[in-house]
C-alpha positions as CSV (number, residue, x, y, z in Angstrom):
1,M,5.5,13.2,-39.3
2,L,6.3,15.6,-36.1
3,L,3.0,13.9,-34.4
4,T,4.0,10.7,-34.3
5,P,7.2,10.8,-31.5
6,V,4.5,13.1,-29.8
7,F,2.0,10.8,-29.9
8,V,4.1,8.1,-28.5
9,V,5.5,10.4,-25.7
10,I,1.9,10.9,-24.5
11,A,0.9,7.3,-24.4
12,F,3.7,6.0,-22.9
13,M,3.2,9.1,-19.8
14,A,-0.6,8.0,-19.5
15,F,0.4,4.3,-19.3
16,Q,3.0,5.3,-17.0
17,A,0.7,7.3,-14.6
18,A,-1.8,4.2,-14.8
19,M,0.9,1.8,-13.4
20,W,1.8,4.3,-10.4
21,T,-2.3,4.8,-9.5
22,H,-2.3,0.8,-9.9
23,A,0.8,0.6,-7.6
24,R,-1.1,2.8,-5.2
25,T,-4.2,1.1,-5.1
26,E,-2.8,-2.2,-4.9
27,A,-0.8,-1.0,-1.7
28,R,-4.0,1.1,0.0
29,A,-6.0,-2.1,-0.7
30,A,-3.4,-4.3,1.3
31,A,-3.2,-1.4,4.5
32,R,-7.1,-1.7,4.5
33,D,-7.6,-5.2,4.6
34,A,-4.5,-5.3,7.4
35,A,-6.5,-2.3,9.4
36,V,-9.6,-4.4,9.0
37,L,-7.9,-7.9,10.4
38,V,-6.1,-6.1,13.4
39,G,-9.3,-3.9,13.6
40,R,-12.2,-5.9,13.1
41,F,-11.2,-9.6,13.8
42,G,-8.6,-8.6,16.5
43,A,-5.1,-10.4,14.9
44,S,-1.7,-9.4,16.0
45,P,-0.7,-6.3,14.4
46,E,3.0,-8.0,14.3
47,E,1.4,-11.1,12.4
48,V,-0.3,-9.0,10.2
49,A,2.8,-6.7,9.2
50,S,4.6,-9.7,8.5
51,S,2.3,-11.2,6.3
52,T,1.0,-8.3,4.4
53,L,4.7,-7.9,3.7
54,E,5.2,-11.3,2.2
55,S,2.0,-10.8,0.5
56,L,2.9,-7.5,-0.8
57,G,6.8,-8.7,-1.5
58,S,5.2,-11.3,-4.7
59,K,3.7,-8.5,-6.3
60,S,5.9,-6.7,-9.4
61,A,4.5,-3.2,-9.2
62,L,5.7,-2.5,-6.0
63,D,8.9,-2.9,-3.9
64,V,7.6,-3.1,-0.3
65,T,10.1,-1.1,2.0
66,A,8.3,-1.3,5.2
67,V,4.7,-2.3,6.6
68,E,4.0,-0.1,10.0
69,I,0.9,-1.2,12.0
70,S,0.4,0.6,15.7
71,P,1.1,-1.5,18.4
72,L,-2.0,-3.0,20.3
73,A,-1.4,-0.7,23.2
74,E,-1.6,2.1,21.4
75,I,-4.5,0.8,19.4
76,R,-6.6,0.4,22.1
77,A,-6.0,3.7,23.9
78,D,-6.8,5.5,20.8
79,G,-9.5,3.0,19.4
80,T,-8.1,3.6,15.7
81,V,-6.3,1.0,13.7
82,R,-3.5,2.5,11.9
83,V,-1.4,1.1,9.1
84,T,0.6,2.4,6.9
85,I,2.8,0.7,3.5
86,R,5.9,2.5,2.2
87,A,6.8,1.2,-1.2
88,R,8.4,2.2,-4.5
89,A,6.6,1.7,-7.7
90,N,8.1,0.8,-10.5
91,G,8.3,2.1,-13.6
92,M,8.7,1.1,-17.3
93,I,12.2,2.3,-17.3
94,I,15.3,2.7,-15.1
95,G,14.7,5.8,-13.3
96,T,10.7,6.3,-13.6
97,S,10.2,4.5,-10.2
98,T,8.6,6.5,-7.7
99,E,7.9,6.3,-4.1
100,V,4.4,5.2,-2.3
101,A,3.2,5.6,1.1
102,V,-0.3,5.2,1.9
103,T,-2.1,5.1,5.3
104,E,-5.5,3.6,6.4
105,A,-7.1,3.6,9.6
106,V,-10.3,2.1,10.6
107,P,-12.0,1.8,14.3
108,F,-11.1,-0.7,16.5
109,E,-14.1,-3.2,17.0
110,E,-12.5,-5.8,18.5
111,Y,-15.0,-8.3,20.4
112,R,-15.2,-7.6,24.3
113,P,-17.2,-9.4,26.7
């Protein structure tokens, strides 16, 4: 009789951890895609940031607070595109959300004649 509540709590903890991991993975994939768009295809960092923010805004697993991409001058000087996404991963119960911040970096390989 005592094992049932313990099992339920452990099961909910595992499910909550899976939700947070999924949200972090979703943010990381979006950051990687944004970095690739800027670094390999020469897209504008501002346009990619707003597109990524709009794209992630429709996801229920994340409440995105910021999409940060280095300015183009810094990218060209450094040779690396860095994208940071800051968000809040929702929880099953109010008060169980957590902050998520992921950064992805790819080399700047835009076509240069």
